[in-house]
C-alpha positions in Angstrom: 81.5 -15.5 208.5 83.5 -12.5 209.6 81.1 -11.1 212.2 78.0 -13.1 213.2 76.0 -11.0 215.7 74.6 -12.0 219.1 74.4 -8.5 220.6 71.0 -7.1 219.3 72.3 -3.5 218.7 76.0 -3.4 217.9 77.8 -0.4 216.5 80.8 -1.1 214.3 83.2 1.7 213.6 86.6 2.1 211.8 87.0 -1.5 210.8 88.5 -3.4 207.9 86.8 -6.7 207.3 88.5 -8.8 204.7 89.3 -12.3 203.5 86.4 -14.2 205.0 84.6 -17.2 203.4 81.3 -18.8 204.5 77.9 -20.1 203.3 76.5 -16.5 203.4 77.2 -13.1 204.7 81.0 -13.7 204.8 81.8 -10.2 206.1 78.8 -9.6 208.4 75.8 -11.8 209.0 72.8 -10.8 211.1 69.7 -12.7 211.8 66.2 -12.1 213.4 65.8 -9.1 215.6 69.1 -7.3 215.2 69.5 -3.5 214.7 73.0 -2.5 214.0 75.2 0.0 212.2 78.6 0.1 210.6 80.5 3.3 209.7 83.8 4.6 208.6 84.9 1.1 207.5 86.0 -1.0 204.6 84.7 -4.5 203.6 86.6 -6.2 200.8 87.6 -9.5 199.3 85.1 -11.7 201.0 83.7 -14.9 199.5 80.9 -17.4 199.7 81.2 -21.1 199.3 80.3 -22.2 195.8 76.8 -23.8 195.5 75.9 -22.5 199.0 72.2 -21.7 199.5 73.0 -18.1 200.5 75.4 -16.6 198.0 76.3 -13.3 199.7 79.8 -12.3 200.7 79.4 -8.7 201.9 76.6 -8.0 204.4 73.6 -10.3 204.8 70.7 -9.4 207.1 67.6 -11.4 207.9 64.7 -9.7 209.6 67.1 -7.1 210.8 67.7 -3.3 210.5 71.0 -2.0 209.2 72.6 1.5 208.8 75.7 1.8 206.6 77.4 5.1 206.8 80.7 6.0 205.0 81.6 2.4 204.2 83.5 1.1 201.2 82.3 -2.4 200.1 84.3 -3.9 197.2 85.3 -7.2 195.7 82.5 -9.1 197.3 81.8 -12.4 195.4 78.0 -12.1 195.8 75.9 -9.1 196.8 77.6 -6.3 198.7 74.4 -5.9 200.8 71.6 -8.5 200.8 68.4 -7.8 202.8 65.9 -10.6 203.3 62.7 -11.5 205.3 61.5 -8.1 206.4 64.8 -6.4 206.7 65.4 -2.7 206.3 68.8 -1.1 205.3 69.8 2.5 205.0 73.0 3.2 203.0 74.5 6.8 203.4 77.6 8.2 201.8 79.1 4.8 200.9 80.9 3.3 197.9 79.8 0.0 196.5 82.1 -1.0 193.7 83.6 -4.1 191.9 81.2 -6.6 193.6 79.4 -9.4 191.8 76.1 -7.7 192.7 75.5 -4.3 194.2 72.3 -4.5 196.4 69.7 -7.2 196.8 66.3 -6.9 198.6 64.0 -9.9 198.8 61.1 -11.2 200.9 59.4 -7.9 202.0 62.7 -6.0 202.5 63.8 -2.5 201.6 67.1 -0.7 201.0 67.3 3.1 200.9 70.4 4.7 199.5 71.6 8.3 199.8 74.8 10.1 198.7 76.4 7.0 197.5 78.3 5.6 194.5 77.3 2.2 193.0 79.7 1.4 190.1 81.4 -1.4 188.3 79.4 -4.2 190.0 79.9 -7.0 187.5 76.4 -8.5 187.2 74.2 -5.4 187.2 76.7 -2.6 187.1 74.9 -0.4 189.5 72.2 -0.7 192.2 71.0 -4.3 192.1 67.8 -6.3 192.1 64.6 -6.9 194.1 61.7 -9.3 194.1 58.2 -8.1 193.6 57.6 -7.6 197.3 60.7 -5.6 198.1 62.2 -2.3 197.1 65.4 -0.4 196.6 65.2 3.4 196.5 68.2 5.6 195.6 68.5 9.3 195.8 71.4 11.8 195.3 73.6 9.0 194.2 75.8 8.0 191.3 74.6 4.7 189.8 76.2 3.1 186.8 73.6 2.6 184.2 71.2 5.1 185.9 68.5 4.6 188.5 65.2 6.4 189.0 65.3 8.7 192.0 65.8 12.3 193.1 69.0 13.9 191.8 70.7 10.6 190.8 73.5 10.8 188.2 75.2 8.3 185.9 78.8 9.4 185.4 82.3 8.2 185.9 82.9 9.1 189.6 86.6 9.9 188.8 88.1 8.1 191.8 91.7 9.1 192.6 93.2 5.6 191.9 90.6 2.8 192.0 93.1 0.2 190.7 95.2 0.8 193.8 92.3 0.9 196.2 92.0 4.7 196.5 88.4 5.6 196.2 88.7 9.3 197.2 87.5 11.8 194.6 89.5 13.8 192.2 88.9 17.5 192.2 86.9 17.3 189.0 84.6 14.5 190.1 80.9 15.0 189.3 80.1 13.6 192.8 81.5 16.6 194.6 78.8 18.7 196.3 76.2 16.5 194.5 74.6 14.9 197.6 72.1 16.2 200.2 72.5 17.0 203.9 68.8 16.6 204.5 68.4 12.8 204.5 64.9 12.6 205.9 63.5 15.5 203.9 62.3 17.5 206.9 64.1 20.7 205.8 66.9 20.3 208.5 70.4 19.1 207.9 71.2 15.6 209.1 74.8 15.8 207.9 76.9 18.7 209.0 80.5 17.5 208.4 81.1 18.4 204.8 83.1 20.8 202.6 81.4 22.9 200.0 77.7 23.6 199.3 76.5 20.1 199.9 77.9 16.7 201.0 79.7 14.7 198.3 78.5 11.4 197.0 80.7 8.5 198.2 82.4 7.6 201.4 85.2 10.1 201.3 84.4 13.8 201.4 86.6 15.9 199.1 88.4 18.5 201.2 90.5 21.4 199.9 93.8 22.1 201.7 96.5 24.7 201.1 99.6 23.0 199.8 103.2 23.9 199.0 103.8 26.4 201.8 107.5 27.4 201.7 109.7 30.3 202.7 112.9 32.2 201.9 114.8 34.6 204.0 115.8 38.0 202.6 117.8 40.3 204.9 115.7 40.3 208.1 112.4 39.3 206.3 110.6 36.0 205.7 109.0 35.7 202.3 106.3 33.0 202.2 104.4 31.5 199.2 102.1 28.6 198.6 100.2 26.9 195.8 97.2 29.0 194.7 93.7 27.6 195.0 91.3 28.2 192.1 88.3 30.3 193.2 89.8 31.2 196.6 88.3 34.5 197.7 91.2 35.2 200.1 93.9 33.5 202.2 94.5 33.7 205.9 98.1 33.3 207.1 98.7 32.8 210.8 101.9 33.3 212.7 102.6 32.2 216.2 105.4 31.4 218.6 103.3 28.4 219.7 103.6 25.4 217.5 100.0 24.3 218.3 98.6 27.8 217.5 96.7 27.9 220.8 98.1 31.2 221.9 99.8 34.3 220.5 98.2 33.8 217.0 98.6 36.7 214.7 96.5 36.4 211.5 96.8 38.3 208.2 94.3 38.2 205.4 95.6 38.3 201.9 94.2 38.0 198.3 97.5 36.7 196.8 99.4 33.5 197.6 102.5 35.3 198.9 103.3 37.2 202.0 106.4 39.1 203.4 106.8 39.2 207.1 109.1 42.0 208.3 108.0 42.3 211.9 110.3 39.7 213.4 112.7 39.3 216.3 116.1 37.7 216.1 116.6 34.2 217.6 112.8 33.7 218.0 111.2 30.6 216.5 108.0 31.5 214.5 105.4 29.1 213.1 103.3 29.8 210.0 100.3 28.1 208.5 97.8 29.1 205.8 94.1 28.5 205.0 91.9 29.6 202.1 88.3 30.8 202.0 86.5 29.0 199.1 82.8 28.9 198.4 81.9 30.1 201.9 84.1 27.6 203.7 87.7 27.5 205.1 90.0 25.0 203.5 92.1 22.8 205.7 95.3 24.4 207.0 98.6 23.9 205.2 101.7 22.3 206.6 103.2 24.2 209.5 106.5 26.0 208.8 109.1 26.8 211.5 111.3 29.8 210.9 114.0 31.3 213.0 116.2 34.3 212.2 119.4 33.6 213.9 121.4 36.6 215.2 125.1 36.4 214.4 127.4 39.3 215.4 130.2 39.5 212.9 132.6 42.3 213.5 133.4 44.3 210.3 133.2 47.6 208.6 129.8 46.9 207.1 128.3 45.5 210.4 126.7 48.7 211.5 122.9 49.1 211.8 121.3 52.1 210.1 118.7 52.9 212.8 118.2 52.6 216.5 116.2 49.5 217.3 115.1 47.6 220.4 114.0 44.0 220.1 111.7 41.9 222.3 113.6 40.2 225.1 114.0 36.5 224.6 112.9 34.2 226.0 109.7 35.7 227.4 108.5 34.5 229.9 111.9 33.5 231.2 113.5 31.7 234.2 116.0 32.7 235.3 117.8 34.6 232.5 116.6 36.6 229.5 118.5 38.5 226.7 117.8 42.0 225.6 119.0 43.0 222.1 119.3 46.5 220.6 121.0 48.2 217.7 123.1 51.4 217.8 123.8 53.1 214.4 126.4 55.4 216.1 128.5 55.7 219.2 126.3 56.9 222.2 125.8 57.0 225.9 123.5 54.1 226.7 121.3 53.6 229.7 119.1 50.4 230.1 117.0 50.3 233.2 114.6 47.6 234.6 111.4 48.8 236.4 108.6 47.0 238.2 105.0 47.6 237.4 104.9 50.3 240.1 107.5 52.3 238.2 110.3 51.6 240.8 113.8 51.1 239.5 114.9 47.5 239.9 118.2 47.3 238.1 120.5 49.5 236.0 121.9 47.1 233.4 123.8 49.5 231.3 125.0 53.0 232.0 127.9 54.1 229.9 129.3 54.8 226.5 129.1 52.2 223.7 130.3 52.1 220.2 127.9 51.5 217.2 126.8 48.0 216.4 124.5 45.1 217.4 124.4 44.8 221.2 123.1 42.3 223.7 122.8 42.3 227.5 121.4 39.6 229.8 119.3 40.1 232.9 119.2 37.4 235.5 116.1 38.6 237.3 118.0 40.2 240.1 118.0 43.8 241.4 121.0 46.2 241.8 122.0 44.3 244.9 122.0 41.0 243.0 119.1 39.8 245.0 116.4 37.7 243.1 113.3 39.7 242.3 109.8 38.2 242.8 107.9 36.7 239.8 105.8 39.2 237.9 105.9 41.7 235.0 108.8 44.0 234.5 109.5 46.8 232.0 112.8 48.0 230.6 113.7 51.3 229.0 116.7 52.2 226.8 118.2 55.6 226.2 121.0 56.0 223.6 122.0 59.5 222.5 118.7 61.1 221.4 116.9 57.8 221.1 114.4 57.1 223.8 
């Protein structure tokens, strides 16, 4: 057996249990008095010994209590879950496919199933079998061949690629938003981590995400576009100079899948990502794009700006040098002065005549006497001709 239990209340999470063979319960075997759970896991390709008295190769429990939450059980040669001798099992948001049997409950045992998919199990197709003293109840689940219970369906689940082991849902799957968040029926949600109007059936919640975010640069603008999402009410594009988007995040809300950003500084790296608002929820963010407009000063007859412009210094904050960039559309007397927050002059960086063009000047955090200034906030002003 893969996991025989001694600890009376183990919690199993994020496991793959495969390739085990035994006389019963080849993946997991639990006997008298255990209460355990398994979640976010996969159990596959487990076998029982031919002619063994207990022919289960998935999970076998005896006088035990089991919770299965977001687990894929497939290719078990025997029952995927077998509950015997007063056992109780709860199966939530799981996929049970391509097993010899789906579920089995015997000898005063019960199995309760919610938000799950039971399909292509070779002997019974769907849920499984019980003896006269046991029960299997199924609600809000997709069961091949049908099964009596609240809001069950009998439809092809439309897995993404079952033959290759991908049991996520296609966007057109009937299992999307077909489950329930109120497992115990008390009117309160027991499941909160889902996308859409209700949890999906199956182990893998279908999430929307914005895809195909790309950009082109035209003059000094960045043009972004991405794949549209059907039924998206609007999109939110975020720009930041922080790759983690923890600070300096500038959002824009749009109703189309394209955006032109013109408010950019040269030689500054910007990061972009996009989300979409669909059916009352935000889709996952797109990939993150990094864009930098690189400033190249190429002397020539056409290399003359058309308006006065002052750019944000870069880097900011800085230590110990920052660069100030500005544009002169015509020859002018230029004065650039650094001030502290008290309005006192710290340094006169430029004070003289300059010809038209793209200009840069560096400040090394020193005053007019070339003495280092203390850390803090500083302002700079630029005067050029009539421009202030």
